[in-house]
N, C-alpha and C positions, 0 to 999 in steps of 0.2 A: 903405556893403561896410568901412571900413576903422576907423569905428569901432565897432561893430556887435563886429570881433573885436580889438580894443583890450578890450573890455570882456568876451570874455570871456574874452580869452589873462585879460582880470588880475582874473577869479571862480576861471581857471585854479589860476595862479601863489598866487593870497588862500587858497586853498582846499589845496593841499603847502602853507606856509608851516605854517597852524593843524597838520598833520597834521603837521609834525613836529614842533612846539612840545606838540601832546601826545602827541604817547608819548618826547615826552624829559620831562615828567610827569609820564607817567603809570607811569615804569620806576623814577621817582624815587621817589614815593606809593606804587609794593608796594615797596621796596627799603629806605625808611626806614619804616612800619610793619609789613612780615612778612607774611605771606601766611600760611593758611590750606592744609597738604596734605590727600593724602588724609584722612592716622589722625586728625587735629582738633590737632595739634599749630601752631603755629606758628613761619615760620621763621626762621631769624637775617636778621637783617638788612645782614646783608656777607657771602647767602650771595651764590654763582659769580650771571653775569647768565645761565643756559646754556640754564637753561627760559624767557625772557623771549627770548629769540634765535628755541626752535622756535615762536612765536606771531605766525602770523599780522598784522600793524597794519595802522591808519588811514599807515603811512605808505610800507609794502609797495602797498599801492591806489594809494599816489599816483603814490609812483614811475614806477609800468608806467601810467597816466595823465596825467606827463607826458611818457613815452618815446612812447609809441603816438598821438600832437597831435605834438609838437616833430617825430618823423618823416616822420609824411603832408602840415601842410607841407611840412618839408626835399623831400620827393618837387613835391610839389604846385609848390615855388618852379622848383623846379629844370628842370620840365618848361619855366616858362616862358617861361626864361632857353637852356633850347634853341631852343627856338619865336622865338624873337626877343633871338638875341640880337644887335643893332643896339642896343636901345633899353636894353643895362646894362650899366653901366663892366664895367671889367677888374676890378673891385678888391672888385664882386659875387660874383667867383667862388673868393674865398679870404673871404671871410662867407664860405656853403652846405660848405667846403671845412670853417672852424673849427666849423660848427654838424653835419655825419655825423660829426666826430672826438667833439666834446663827447653827442652820441647816443649811439656807437661807448659810448664811455667811460660810461655814465650804461647800460648796459645789460649793460655789462658787470658793475657793482658790481650790474645788480639779480643777473644772474647768481652773483658768488659771494657772495653775499647768500641764494641758495641750497644755497649748495656747503654755505653753511658747518653752511644745516641741515639737509640727509643726513647729513653728519659729527656735529653733535650726536645727530642720532636712534638713526643708526648705533651712535655708542661711548657710550649710554643704552642700550640694547639690549642692545649687547655684555657690557656691567655689571652686564644682570641676567639674562644668561645662564648667566656666571661665577662668579654669590653663590654658591652647593652647589658646588663643586669646595674640593677642596683646593688650597692655594698649591703645597705640592710632594707629590705623590704617590708618585710615582714614590722618596723616602729612607725609610728607613727610621731609625727610633726606638734 
């Protein structure tokens, strides 16, 4: 059973590592060659990455997958420790606490990513709304 769990955890870890490398590679490739926008023009290679941050990438799926599996495994381990307290040494509680802290930090980073995406989407939508309005409508020439 432990070998099966170790193999499963290795596969999930390799997927997450591959997703991070693929996302970094795809981002670099899109910045290096420029991407065609809606009007057919190619974007400048050094354009800001706000458009890229609005995309849902494989790394986002990997983050949610790691958070979900990690949280479930920590809960199962916590239930085991609560049931048989005498079988576990005292330092195991520290391991559990560190695991929950790391999982919480991963969840906070995922929410920070969500907040950035919502902020950028609002900023882009707000910029499109103000494009037809004059800058200083109150001032006479």
